[in-house]
N, C-alpha and C positions, 0 to 999 in steps of 0.2 A: 584115408583109402591110399592103399598101395599103388606103386605104379602099375603094377600089372592088371590091378583093378580097373584103375583109369583108362589103359589102352583098351581094356576089352570091353568097356563101356561104350567108348568113340567108335570101335569096331562095330557094334551091335547097331548103333545108331546108323551109321554110314550103310551098313549091310542092309537094313530095313528100306532106306531110301534105294540103294541098287536094285533091291528085288520089287519095290512098289511105285518107285517114281516113274519109270516107264509107262505103266499102266495110268497114272493120272495125267502125265503130260499128253499121252496119246488120246485120252478122253478130252482133256481140254482144247486139243488141236481139232477135235472132229467137232465139238461143239462151235469153236469159232469158225470153222470152214462152213459149217451148215448155216450159220447165221450170215454169213457174206458171200454165200453163192451165188445169189443173184448179182452182188456186185462185182464180183470176181468173174462171175459168167461161166460157171462150171457147167459142161455140159451130161446129160444122163449118161452117156457112155463113159464119162471121166468117173462118174459117181460109182458105175459099176467097178471099174478098176480099182478106183479108192477102197471100195467095201471088200473087195477080193485082199489089197495089201493090209487094209486095218486086220482082217482074220489072221493073216499070215503073221503079222507084227504080234499079235496075241498068241498065237500058237507058237512063234519064237521065243516069246518072254516067258510064255508057260515050262517050253522044254530047257531054258537056260537056268531058269530058276530051280529045277530039279539036277541038273548036272553040276551047276555051280558050288554045290555042298563039297562035291569031290575035288573040285579044282579051284582052289581060293586064290591061286598066283596066275600070272601069264600062262598061257597054254595055247595050242593050235585050235583048240575048240573054242577058246575065249576070242582068238582072232577071226576065227569064223562066224563066231555069234557077233561080233563087231561090225565086220564087213557086211553082213545081211542087213543087219539093223540099220547101218547108214545107207544101203541102197534102198531099202524100203522109205525111208525119211526122205531121200532125194526124189524119188519118184512122186510120193505124197505132197512133199513141199512144190513138185513142177505142177500138180495138180491144181493145188491152192496154198498160196504163202503161207496161210496160218498154221499149216501143218509142221512149220517150224519150231513150233512149240515141242513137237516130238524129237525133232532133230537134235534139240538142245541137249539132250542127254548124253550125246556124243561128247561133251565136255567133260563129263564127271567120269572117273573110273578107268579112262583110258589105259593109266599106267597098270591097273589092274588086271585089263583084259589082255594087252598087246605087248610083245617083247619091247624092250627099250628102243630098238632102231625103228620102230614102226609107230611110236607114240605120237611124234611130232607130224607125219605124216595122215595121221588119222585125226589129229586135231586140225592140220590144216584143210581135210576134206569135210570136217564138220563146218569150219567156218566158211566155206564155199557156199554150202546150204543155207547158212545165216545170211551171207551176203547177198544171195540172190532173192531170199525172201525179203531183206530190207530194202532191195531195189525194185521190189515190185513184182517178182516172181521171176521164174525161171521158164524158158531161156529170156535175156534181158533183149528188149527191143531196140534197134537202131543202134547208131553210134553213142547218142547220149545214155542210153540205157547200159551200155557196156563200160563207159566212163564211169556212171555212177555205181555200176557193179564193182569194177576194179577199186575205186576208192574206198567203197565199203569192206570189201577184201582185205584190202591194206589196213584198215582202221582194225577189224576184226584179228587180223594177225598181231598188229601191234599190242592191241589189248591182251590176246593170248600170251605175248612175250612178257608184257608187264607181270599178269597176273602168275605166269609160270615162275617170273625170279621171285614175286612177293611170296608164293607158295614154297619155294625151294627155301629162302631165307626163314620162314616160318617152320618149315620142317627141320632146318637146321637148328634153330632155337628149341625145337621140340626135342631134338636128338641130344641137344647140349642139356635140355633140362632132365631127359631121362637118364642121361649118364650121370648127371649131379645127383639126382635121385638115388639112383642105383649105388652111387659111392657114398651118400648118406646112411643108406640102408646098411651096407658093409661096415662104414663107421660106427653105427649104431649097435650092429651085431657085436663088433670087436669091444666097443666099448660096454656092453653088457656082459660079454665074456671076461673083460677084464673087472668088471665090478664084481661078478660072481666069484672071481679069482680073489678080488680084496676082500669081499666079504669071508671067503675062507680062510684067508690068511689074517683078517683080523680076528675071527674064532680062535685060529691057533694062537695069536700073540696073547689072546687074552687069556687063553690056558696056562701059555707061559709066563705072563705077569703074575697070573694067580700063583703059579709056583714059585716066581723068585719072590712073590711077596711073603708067602709062608716061610721061604728061606731066610729072606731078610729078617723078618718077625723074630725067627729062631736067635739069628745072631743078635737082634738088638735085646732079646731077653736076656741070652747069655752075657753080653756086655752089662747090661743092667744088673744082673745079680753078681758079676764081679766086681762091678763099680761100687755096689750097697752092701750086700750082705758079706761078701770075701772081704772086703776093705773093713767093714765094721768087725767082724771076727777078728780079722788081723789086729786092729786097735784093741779088742778086749783080751787078747790073748797077752797082747805087750803090756797092758795094764795088770792084768794077772800074775804076770812074770814079775813085776815089781812087788807086786804085793806078797808073792811067795819069798823073795828075798829081802824083804822090807822088816827092819827091826822095831821100827817105829810105829807104834798102833794108829797114830794120827796120820802118818803118811800113807799106811796100808788103806785106813779108811777114805782118804782123798782118792785113792787109784782105785778103789771100789765103787766109790760113787760115778767115776769119769766112765769105767768099765759098763755102768748100769746105764748110764747116759748113751754110751754107743750103743749098746744092745737095743734101747727103747728106739733109737734113730735108725738103725739098720731095720728094726721090725716095720717101722712106717714106711722106709724107703721099699722093702720088698714088697707090702700089702699095695703101695702106689704103683710099683714097676708092673705087677700082675694086671693092673688097671690101667696101664700104657698112660700114667699121668706124668706131670712134670715132677722133678725131684722137689722132696719135702722144702728144701732151702728156698725155693722159688715161689713156694705156695704164698707167703706174704710180703715176701721182699723182692726188690727189684734185683735184676743180675749184678749191679755194683756191690749191692747191700750183701747180698748173698755170697759172692765171692770174698768180700772181706771179710764176713762171719767165718766162712771156711777156712781161709787162711789163718786167721787169728787163732781159731780154735786148734787147728793142726799146728801152730807153731807153740802152743800151750802145752799139748800133749807130747810134743816130742823135744821140746826144749831148745829149739830152734828159733834164731831171729828171722822173722819173716816180715816184709813189707808188701803192701799191696797199694798201687797207685792207677787212678784212672786218668786218661788224657783224652781232650775232646769232649763235646756236648753229649753227655748221654743221654739216651732215649729207648724208649721200650721198645724190644725186638720181638720177633716171632717166637713163639714159644718153643719151637724147635731148635732154633738157633741158639736162644739162652740155655736151653738144657744141655744141648751138645757142649758149649762152653763150658758150662758149671763140670759136666762130666770128664772134660778133658783137664780140667784143673784138678778134680779131686784124683785123677789117674797119675797125674804128674806128681802131685804131693805124696801120694802112696808110694811111687817108684822112688821117689827123694828118700822117704823115710826108710824103706827097706834097702837101698843099694848105694846110695851117694855118700853117707857118711857127712852131710854138708853142715856147717856152722852158720850159713846164712842164705837166706831164699829171698828172691824177689818177683812177685807177680804184677804184670802190667796189662792193661784192658784199655786200649786204644780204638776211640770212635772217629771213623774217617769218613769222607763223603761217601762212598761205595761199598766198604765194608769194616769190618772189625775185626781188630789183630788182638792176639792174646798170646804174650810171652811170659814164660818161666824159666828163671835163670837160677842157678844155686854154684856154689863155690865147692862142690864135694869131688870126689876121686875122678868123675868122668869116666868114660869108656872110649873104645873104638868104634865108631859108628859102623865101618867096614867089617868088623869083624862078625862071624855067624851069631846069631841071636841064641842065647841059651834060655829055653824056658824051663822053668821050675815045675817042680811036682804039680803044683796046684793049677797048672795049664793058664796062667795069666796071660791077658791079652796085651799090657804094656803099651809099647810104640806102635805097634799094628792096629791095637785096637782105638788109640787115639787118631791114628791115620785115615783109618776106616770111618771114625764118626765124622771128621772134618770133609773128607771126600763125598759122604753121603748126603750133605747139604751143600755140594758143589763148591767145597773151600779146599784148602791145601794145608799140610803139615809139614813142617821141616825141623831137621835136629843138627845142632853143632854140638859137638863134644870132642873132648880130647883126653887121653888118660893124663890126671893129674892136674887138670885145669877146669875142671866143672862142665856142665851140661847146660844148652839154653835150647829151649823148645818154642817152636812160634807155629800157630794156627791163625789162618787168615780165612775169614769166611764171609759171604755177601750179606751187607747190611739191608736186611730185609725188617720191615717196621712192622710192629702190631698191627693186625686188623688189615 
């Protein structure tokens, strides 16, 4: 239930009391006065006067019941209604003290009928009637009666002050609660708007992520094709060139067999790249064994001394980590074969506590890392491709090279265990 609904419900309940309460209290006062008329000593003349006043009270209440709908707050008409009702209650209580049941209605709704400056005088006037009824009727008799009347009036005024203070505190708490609820409603509205905005941003991010995923997948496939088919074809061409210039049939047959093996290997890699599987070398071997075989086969094909070393306790890594490291080694070996002219090469795989390091060093001709990169006609990925692979799995890639003094490549990636 909202604040407005709760306030409306409370106002409706009090509105019912303000409309029908005076009738009920007046009827109860009449019943008690009739029952006690013999004790109080009400004369026939007083009853005639009381009957006229009761009729006036009923007419006054009916008149106000119609008029109050158009005057919900303090107004001159409300002040007149309160004053006339008090006067009728005062005279009725003078006739019979039990008519004070009707007079008690003056305690309720004074702030709704009277302007602020008249609220306290109106309550005091009602307290006079109540004290007179409690002291035995108006007017008090003799000095003792006036003393009792004065004491009861003081008690009534004190109770009015206490209840007014409590009512003010309660009203303040109600105002604070209303303000808090209103603030919560504003906060909830702002939160809902933020959630709607976040939902829209989330949908937009999903679209962007989907587009980025498509672009990343294209780059991955391009890199896979470059690292498998392109490198395999390069090796096949190199072997066939040797066959072309070889005069020895046995040597030519050996290089033809190597070319056929490379072709079969490249075909398998191409099929698996399409299906986004791990490299063939990792299908049956762990990363250290796959790297050792890759380095050994490369050394045999290119006639270069190549050493492979593992440091630290080897352990199974996440498939993407192992595939990335293997691809970096394959690309590094391909670059060395095409550009370095090296006589010796070393590959080191180091398992550390939080990361895995891969270092490839050769004693080739080297190059200037600060010089502009010259891409060949094949559109090779080279160093940029290796760096992109390492960064894609939150790793890093560095190059140290100097013309005439070889090249050192280093890739460091998080140690993410398998499973």
